[in-house]
C-alpha positions, 0 to 999 in steps of 0.5 A: 284579543282582549277580554271584556268583563260584564258586571251583572247587576244585583237585584234589590227587589223584584215583585209582581205580587198583590198587596192587601190593604195597608201592606208593604213590601221591601227589598235591600242590598249592600252597595259595594262598588255601585253608585246608583239604584235604578227601578221601575214601579207600577201599581193599580192603586194610589198611595200618598207620600208618607213614612207608612205609605208610598214608595220610599228609598232609604240608605244606611251607613252601617250596612243596613243596621239602621235606615237613617236616610230617606233619600227619596219619597214618591206618591204612587198614582194608580196605573201610572208607571214610574222609572226612578234612578237614585244616587247612592251615598250609603253603603246599603239601600232599601226600597220599601212600598207601603200600600196605604188605604187601598189594596193593590191587586196588580203590583209590578216592580224591579230595582237594580244596583248600577255602577257609575 
Protein backbone atom coordinates (compact mmCIF):
# COMPACT_ATOMS: atom_id res chain seq x y z
CA UNK A 1 0.00 0.00 0.00
CA UNK A 2 1.42 3.40 -0.95
CA UNK A 3 1.03 6.58 1.02
CA UNK A 4 -0.45 9.73 -0.43
CA UNK A 5 0.69 13.03 1.03
CA UNK A 6 -1.62 15.98 0.65
CA UNK A 7 -0.07 19.42 0.56
CA UNK A 8 -2.30 21.91 2.35
CA UNK A 9 -2.62 25.23 0.56
CA UNK A 10 -1.36 28.18 2.61
CA UNK A 11 -3.75 31.11 2.91
CA UNK A 12 -2.47 34.47 1.72
CA UNK A 13 -5.59 36.43 2.75
CA UNK A 14 -8.98 35.49 4.19
CA UNK A 15 -11.43 38.18 5.27
CA UNK A 16 -15.10 38.98 5.76
CA UNK A 17 -14.41 42.47 7.17
CA UNK A 18 -16.26 45.70 6.49
CA UNK A 19 -14.04 48.38 4.96
CA UNK A 20 -14.39 52.09 5.67
CA UNK A 21 -13.99 54.84 3.09
CA UNK A 22 -10.46 54.76 1.57
CA UNK A 23 -9.53 51.71 3.67
CA UNK A 24 -7.26 48.90 2.56
CA UNK A 25 -6.67 45.27 3.43
CA UNK A 26 -3.78 43.06 2.37
CA UNK A 27 -2.13 39.72 2.93
CA UNK A 28 1.18 38.31 1.77
CA UNK A 29 3.12 35.05 1.74
CA UNK A 30 6.47 33.59 0.71
CA UNK A 31 5.86 31.22 -2.21
CA UNK A 32 8.32 28.37 -1.62
CA UNK A 33 7.22 25.58 -3.98
CA UNK A 34 4.00 27.27 -5.15
CA UNK A 35 3.38 28.51 -8.69
CA UNK A 36 -0.15 29.96 -8.61
CA UNK A 37 -2.20 32.35 -6.54
CA UNK A 38 -5.95 31.72 -6.68
CA UNK A 39 -8.69 33.74 -5.07
CA UNK A 40 -12.33 34.69 -4.89
CA UNK A 41 -13.41 38.25 -4.25
CA UNK A 42 -16.77 39.96 -3.60
CA UNK A 43 -17.66 43.45 -2.37
CA UNK A 44 -20.84 45.51 -2.25
CA UNK A 45 -18.86 48.61 -3.26
CA UNK A 46 -17.15 49.39 -6.57
CA UNK A 47 -13.50 50.45 -6.83
CA UNK A 48 -11.59 51.64 -9.89
CA UNK A 49 -8.19 50.29 -10.97
CA UNK A 50 -5.24 52.20 -9.55
CA UNK A 51 -2.33 52.19 -7.13
CA UNK A 52 -4.68 53.31 -4.32
CA UNK A 53 -7.92 51.63 -5.41
CA UNK A 54 -9.16 48.30 -6.66
CA UNK A 55 -7.58 44.87 -6.32
CA UNK A 56 -3.83 44.59 -6.91
CA UNK A 57 -1.62 41.49 -7.01
CA UNK A 58 2.01 42.37 -6.25
CA UNK A 59 5.11 40.18 -6.43
CA UNK A 60 8.57 40.44 -4.91
CA UNK A 61 11.97 39.04 -5.86
CA UNK A 62 13.44 39.61 -2.37
CA UNK A 63 10.99 37.81 -0.05
CA UNK A 64 8.65 40.79 0.34
CA UNK A 65 11.13 43.50 1.24
CA UNK A 66 10.12 45.35 -1.95
CA UNK A 67 6.99 44.85 -4.08
CA UNK A 68 8.47 45.65 -7.49
CA UNK A 69 6.02 43.87 -9.80
CA UNK A 70 2.31 44.55 -10.03
CA UNK A 71 1.33 41.41 -11.90
CA UNK A 72 -2.41 42.14 -12.04
CA UNK A 73 -4.79 45.01 -11.26
CA UNK A 74 -8.55 44.72 -11.31
CA UNK A 75 -11.47 47.11 -11.05
CA UNK A 76 -14.12 45.91 -8.62
CA UNK A 77 -17.78 46.02 -9.61
CA UNK A 78 -20.26 46.20 -6.76
CA UNK A 79 -22.03 42.90 -5.99
CA UNK A 80 -20.18 41.01 -8.73
CA UNK A 81 -17.97 38.09 -7.68
CA UNK A 82 -14.57 37.50 -9.27
CA UNK A 83 -12.47 34.34 -9.36
CA UNK A 84 -8.84 35.07 -10.20
CA UNK A 85 -5.76 32.94 -10.89
CA UNK A 86 -2.29 34.48 -11.25
CA UNK A 87 1.01 32.78 -12.10
CA UNK A 88 3.70 33.47 -9.51
CA UNK A 89 7.10 34.48 -10.86
CA UNK A 90 8.55 36.06 -7.72
CA UNK A 91 9.35 34.42 -4.40
CA UNK A 92 6.68 36.34 -2.48
CA UNK A 93 3.19 37.54 -3.36
CA UNK A 94 0.84 40.14 -1.89
CA UNK A 95 -2.91 40.64 -2.40
CA UNK A 96 -4.04 44.20 -1.71
CA UNK A 97 -7.48 45.80 -1.93
CA UNK A 98 -8.01 49.54 -1.67
CA UNK A 99 -11.60 50.57 -1.17
CA UNK A 100 -11.41 53.99 -2.83
CA UNK A 101 -14.16 56.55 -2.26
CA UNK A 102 -16.97 54.13 -1.30
CA UNK A 103 -17.24 52.20 1.97
CA UNK A 104 -17.84 48.46 1.69
CA UNK A 105 -20.15 47.19 4.39
CA UNK A 106 -20.03 43.68 2.89
CA UNK A 107 -16.65 42.34 1.80
CA UNK A 108 -15.52 38.73 1.35
CA UNK A 109 -12.29 37.36 -0.04
CA UNK A 110 -10.09 34.27 0.18
CA UNK A 111 -6.70 33.71 -1.48
CA UNK A 112 -4.52 30.58 -1.48
CA UNK A 113 -1.23 29.46 -2.96
CA UNK A 114 -1.40 26.41 -5.23
CA UNK A 115 1.31 24.11 -6.56
CA UNK A 116 1.77 23.74 -10.32
